[in-house]
N, C-alpha and C positions, 0 to 999 in steps of 0.2 A: 229303315226309316231314318231320314236325315235329322241331325240334331237341330233343334229350334229352341230359341229362348224367348221368353216373353219380356219385352222391355219394361223396366221399372218406370214408376211415375216420374222420377227425376230425369231419366233418360228421355222420356217423351217431352218434358218441359224444355230440356236442353236442345232437343231437336227443333222445337218450335222457335226457340230463341235464335238458333243458328239460321233457320229459314227466314226469320224476320230480319236478321242482320244483313242477309243477302239483298234484301229490299231497301237497305239503307237506314232502317230504324228498328228499335227493339220495343215490343209491346209487353207490358207487365200486367198481370192479372191483379185486380183490386182485392185485397184481403178483407173479408167481412169481419166486422168487429162491433161488439156492443159494449158500451160503458157499464162498469159494475161498481157498486158502492155509491152511497148518497153524495159524497163530495165530488167524485168524478162526474156523476150524472148532473149535479147542480152546475158545475163549471161548464160542462158541455152545453147545457141548456142556455146558460147565461151568454156564452160565446156565440151560440147560434142566434139568439135573440138580438144581441148587439150588432152582429153582422147584418141581420135582416133590417134592423132599425136604420143603420147607416145607408143601406142600399135604398130604402124607401124614402129617406129624407136627404138624399144626396145634395140637392140644390140648396136646402136650408143649411146643411153643414158647411157647404162651400161658402155660402154668404157669411156665416159666423166666423169661419176661418179667415176670410178676407178682412172682416171688421177687426178681428184680433190682430192680424198682421199689420193693418194700417194704424191701429192704436199703438202698437209697439214702435213703429217707424216714427209716428208723430211725437210720441213721448220721448224717443231718443233725440229727435230734432230739437225739441224745446230744452232738453237737458244740455245739448251741445250749445244752444243759443245762450243759455244762462251762463255756462262756463266761459264762452267767448266774451260776453259782455262784462263778466265779473273779473276775469283773470288774464285775458289776452289783450295786450296793449299794442296790437299791430293792425294796420289798415286791412280791410277786407279784400282778398284776392280771389277771384272766381275760379282759379286753377289750383289753388292750394288750400289746405286746412278746411276751415268751416265754409269758406266760399265754394270749394269743390263739392261739398255736400249739398249746398243750395243749388248748384248747377245740375247735379245728377238728379236730385229729387224733382226739380222743376221740369226737366225733360221727361222723367218717368211719369209724373202725374199729368203732364200735358197730354201724353198719348193715352193714358188710362182714362182720363175724363173724356177725351175726344171719342175713343172707340167704344167705351162702355156706357157713356151718357149721351153725348151730343149726337153721335152717329145713329144710335138706336132710337132716339126720340125724334130727330128731324132729318135723318139721313135720306130716307125714301122721299119725304116731302121735298127736300132740297133738290134731289136729283130729278124728280118728276116735274117740278114747277119752275125752279130757278135755273138749275144747270142746263136742262134741256133747252130752255129759251136762250140762254147765253150761247150754247153751242150753235143753235140755229142762226142767231144774229152774227156770230163770228164766221160761220160758214158762208153766209150771204155776203158779208163784207170781204172775206178772203177771196171769194170768187171773182171779185173785180180786179182786173189786171192793173188798172191805174193805182189802186190801193197797194197792191203788192210791190209795184215799182217804187212808189213814194216811200213805203215803209223801208224797203231795202236801201234806197238812197239815203234816207234819214239815218238809219243805223250805221251805214258806211261813213257818212259825214261825221256822226258823233264819235265813232272810233278814231277817224282821222284827226279830228280836233283834239281828242284826248291824248293821242300819241304825240301830236305836235307840241302841245303845251307841257306834257309830262317829260318829253325827251329833248326839249330845245337846248338844255344845257349839256346834254350828253348825246349828240346826234349819232355817235357810233353805234348806239343801241338799235337804231333803225335799220342797220345792215341786215338784221334778222328778217325784216320784211321782204327783202330780196330772196333770202333763203326760203321763206314760207311760200312766196309766189312760185319759185322754181319747183319746189316739191309738189305743189298743187298742179302746176303745168305738166310735170312728168306723170303724175297720176292720171291726168286727162289724156295725155298722148298715148299712154300704154293701157288705157281703159279697154276692157273687153268689148264694150258696146257704148262708144262715146255719144251716140245719138240718143241713147235711152237713159242718160243720167238724170236722176231726180234731184234738181238743184236745190229744192227746198230742204231735203235731207242733208245734203252736203253743206249748205250754207248755215243751216241751223246748228248742225254739229260743230262746225268751225266757230260759230258765235258762242255756243255753250262752252267750248274749250277756252276761248278768250275770256268769257265772263268768270269761269272758275279761276283762271289765272289772276284776274283783277281782284276777286274776292280773297283768295288765299295767299297772294303774293304782295299786292299793293295796298289793299284795304286793311288798315291796322287791326280792327276787331276780328276780321276773318283770319288774318295772319296769326294773331295771338291765339285765337281759338284752335287753329290747326297746329300751332306750335305746342299748345297745351296738350292736344290730343296725341300728337306724335311723341311728346315726352312721356305721356302716360303709357303709350304703346311700348316705348323703349324700356320704361320701368317695369311694365308687366312682363316683358320678355326676359328681363334680367332675373326674375324670380326662378326661371329655369336653371340658372347657374347654381342655385342651391342644390337642386337635384343632381346636377352634374358633379358638383364638388363632393357630394355624398358617395356617388358611384365611383368616381375616378381619383378623388383625393384633391386636397388643396394645392399641392405642388403643380400638377398639370393644369388645373383649372384657373386658379387665382394667381399663384406666384409666377408661373411661366407663361400662362395665358395661351396654351397650345390651341390653335384654331379648332382642330377636330374634337377636342375635349371640352373647350370652354364656350364655344359659340354654337356649333352644330347641334349638341344635345338639347338646346332650347327648342328645337323643332318638335321634339317629342311632346313637350308641354303645350305648344300652340296647336299642334295637330289634334291632341286630345280635346282641347277646348272647342275647336271647330266641329268635331264630331258630336260633342254634347249639344252645341247650339243647333246642329243639323237634326239631332234626335228630337229636340223640343220644337222644331219647326221655326225657330226664330230667324235662322239664317235664310231659309227659303222665303219666309214672309217678307223680310227686309229687302232682299234682292228683287222679289217680285213687285213690291210696291214702288221701289225706285225705278224698276224697269218700266212700269206702267207710265210713270211721269216722263221718262225719256222717250217712250213710244209716242205719247201725246205731243211732245215737242217736235220730234224729228220725223214722225210718220212712218217709222219702221214697224216690223212685226214684233209680237210679244217675245218670241224666242230670242231674236236679235238683241232686243233691249235688255232682257234679263241676263243674257250672257255677258253683255258689255258691262253691266253693273256688277255682276258676280265676279268678273275677273279683277275688279278692284280689290276684293278681299280674298279670293281663292286663286289657286293655280289654274293653269290652262286645262288640265285634265280633271280637276275637282269640279270646276264650274260647269262642265258638261253634264254633270249629274242633275243640275237644276232643270234641264230640258231633256233628260235621257229618254223618256217615252216618245219623244217627237223627232228624234234625230233622223229616223228613216223617212220622215215626211218632208224634211226641209228641202228647199230649192238650192241650186248651186250658189246663188247669191247669199242666201242665209248661211250656208256652210262657210262661205268665204268670210263673212262677218265673224263667225265663231273662231275661225283660225287666225284671222288678222288681229282681232282683239286679244286673243290668247298670246300671240307673239309680242304684242305691244305693251303688255303689262307684266308685273311680277307677282308672285304669290306672297301673301302675308306671312306664310309659314317660314319663308327664308329671308325676311327683312333683317332678322338678327344676324344672318351671315354678312349681308352688305354693311350693316352698321358696324360689325366687327372689323371690316376692312377699312373703316373710317368714313363711310358715306353719311351724310346728314339725314337723320330720320325724317325731318320735316320735308325736305326736298323729295325723298322717296315717296312719301304719302301723297304729296301734291302731284307728283308725276303720274301716279296711278289714277288719281281722281281726274286729272285733265285728260288722260289718255282714253277714258271711257267714251265721251262724245266724239273725240278725235277718231276713234276706231270706226264709229258709225260713219263719220264724214268721209274718211279716206277709203274705207272698204266699199262704200256705195259709189264712190267716184271710179274706182278701178274695176268693180264688178257690179254694175247696175242690175236691178231686178228686171227679169224679162218674163217671169211666170207668176201665176197667181198662187199665193201662199195657202197652204192647207191648215195652218195653225192660226187660230184667232183667239181673242180674249175669252170667248165663250167656252172653247173646248180645252183650254189650258187648265190642268189640275195640279194641285200642290204635290211635290215629291215627298214620299214618306220614307223615313229612315228604316233600314232593314233590322235594326237592333230592337230588342225587346225591353231594354231598360237603359237608364242613363249610365249605369256602371258598365254595361256591355259596350255602349257607344264610346265611353272614355277609354276602355281597354283596347278596343279596336283602333281608335284614333292614335293612341300611343304606339301600338304595334305597326300601324301604317307608316309611322315616322321612320321605321327601320329602313324600309326600301328607299325612302326619299333621301335619308342621310347617306346611305351607302351609294346611292346614285350620284350625290353631290361629291362625295369623297373620290369615287371612281373617276368622275369627270375631271376634277381638279388634278388628281395625280396623273391621269393619262394625258390630258391636254397640256399641262405644264411640262411634262416630260417630252411631249411632241414638239412644243415650242422650243425647248432646249435643243432637241435633235435638229430641228430646222435651222436654228441659229448657229449650231455647230457646223452644219453642212454649208450654210451661206458664208460663215466665217472662213471655212476652208477654201471655198471657191474664191472669195474676195481676197484671201491671203495670196493666192497665186497671181492676183492682179495688183498686189501691193496695197490692198485695203481690207485688212482682217477684221475690222470693226463692223462690217455690214451685217445686219440681222433682219429678222422679220418685222420688228417694230419700225425700223428705219424705212423699209419698203412700204409698209402699210401707211406710215405717217406721211410719206410723199404722195401716195395715191389719194388720201382723204383730206389733203390740205385745202383744196377748193371748197369742199363741203363744209369744213370747219369754219372757214372764213365767212361764208355766207350765213352761217348760223350765229356769227357774232364773236367767235373766239379771237382774242388778240393775235395779230399776225405772227409774232415771235413764238407763240405757244401752239399754233395750228398743227405743227408736226407732232407734238407730244399727244395732243387730244386726238389727232387723226390716227395715231398708233393705237390708242385706247379703243376707238370706234372699230378699227380693223380687227383687233383682238376679239372684241365682243361679237363681231359679225362672222369672223372665220372660225373662232374657237368657241368661247362662251363668255357670258357676263361675269362669272366668278373670277376668271383670270383677269378680265379687264378691270374690275373693281379692286382686285388685289394689287394690280400694277398702279392704279390710281392712288390707292392708299400709300404705296411706297413713294410716289412722286409728291404727294401731299406732305408726307412726313419729312421729306428732304427739302421742302420749301420751293419746289420747282414749278408748282401750279399756282397761278393767281386765283383769288376768290371767284372771279367771273369765269375763268376757264374751268374751274372745278364745278361751278354751278351748271354750266352747259354740258359738261361731261357727265355729271350725275343724271341729268334728265335724258341725255342721248343714250346712255347705257341701260336705262331702266326698262328692260324688256327681255323676253325670252327669244330674241331673234338670233338663233344660231342653228347650224345644220342639224345637230342632234335633236333640237326641239321639233323640227319638222317631222322626223321619224316618230318621235313620241306622240305628237298630235295626230298623225295619220293612224298610228296603231291604236290609240285610245278611242277615236271616233269609229274606226272600222270594226273594232271589237264589239261596239254597241250596235252598229248598223252596217253589217257586211255589204249590203246592197249599195252603200254610198262609196265604196272603195275607189271606183273609177273616177267619180266626181272629185274625191279628195286628191287623188294623184294628179288630176289635170289642173287643179288650182293651187297646189301646194307652193310652187315656186313663186307665183304671183302674190300669194298671201304672205310669203316670207318677206318680199320686198315691200309690201304694204305695211307690215309690222315695223320694218326699219323706218319707212317714211313717217309713220305716226309718231314714233319716238323722236325723230328729228324735228317734226312740227312742234311738239311739246317743248323741246329745247329752244326753238326759235322764239316762241311766245314767252317762255320764262325769261329769256335774255332781254326781250323788249320791255318787259314790265319790271325788271329788277334794277333799281337805281344803285349807283355805287355807294350811296350813303348807307344802304342796308347791310353792307359788308363790314361796317364798323371801321 
């Protein structure tokens, strides 16, 4: 008789656990337990009753909490008001001190009152009775070809008169009009379907880009508001330096200011914030609402508009998550908009890196905002829509964060920053080394011909001289700015901004050349970004891989054109007096 053993209870339980682990999870039995003693019984009963009470009166408790929170905020506001009136002898500034508190609370309570009171009370009535009639009237008027022509000519005349009177003392600024015209002409010539271009989308996108430029570059309140916002962004990002100093020490971070230790670690901080906002749905809601407005103006689909807005705040791979469930359903034209807008903008998480190189944060933020409608304009010029979209306002659903808590989202966001930082460092080290290698090789070849100073910047500068001149760069600086644009296009924008910072520190760039270069370089248009974009979208929707490969090169050049259009408009609108 063979020896046999009866497994113990512990062995049976361990076997069940191992079997569950093979399925990817462990199931634990619930231990039965009855409270003993009057104190424990009383506490358990009170806890159960309290939990049941809060669940039954959830709405009431939420209302009470909101009233208490608002009471604390209002009380704090009046305490600050008393202190300001009694002890502060400075004029009120809306960007600093007590003025900034007024600004923030005004914005918050405007949206709170609108969404929680106005929209709930009269929202449906307004949409059904007023807005529907306005849409019907506008649709009827817009259907008239005469009205459309008159409106277009009127807007064109207004822009022409504005530019004439604004730049009559500085006519060289209008050279950028030639650059803008050439870029649009090239977009039309190389369009995939020139006869199918929706000119309403193209022209409205271009008009919005120009209006954003007027608001944030020329209009004093808009410029001051954006300057305030960009300064707050720079200040906010600088708080990440405290964490970097704690981890790496004051010497590397603050004393020596080593880029990899003083600037890049800020990305951990910003990436964490983005994931927390994504967890609470604030980021998706904000991008979706602005996307709806852009869709109404340009006539694009919801996914295209949301992506264009999302790229102002997120990177080209992060913004895809806003429309992740619908990637497989998108047409080739919609995919083209996603790729082109991703190439034409930069991520908010790496603004600190560009600021660390010496770029003006206000110009970086302005460039990203202006590039959103420009991406719609130029992408729809080069790749017009030829198919019916399967994504509409009705079937678009909000994207839910995979995290179970805000702490989990914050941890995941900070961890995600590791790959981003390592990617940036790897790109900088590899491509700077590559540029040095190419310069060494070219210097060797040039030395054999008696010209050892020839390098990559020299060649790229010569190639891009015509482009820089039509964008408005002073002729004597076209070669330097052309070299920057070449480095950004052939290598990446990090190397280009680094080189621009060196030229700026040496006093070799005039303020106007620096302005145009900042706008022209503000985008992810480089060869490595093409691979990253294709890989990110194909990972979500493998069925779209062929479409992505067929439009990638065209989208790359579209991204370049969008950045150059933004630089042209910025130069047209920026007077010399603004440089001080």
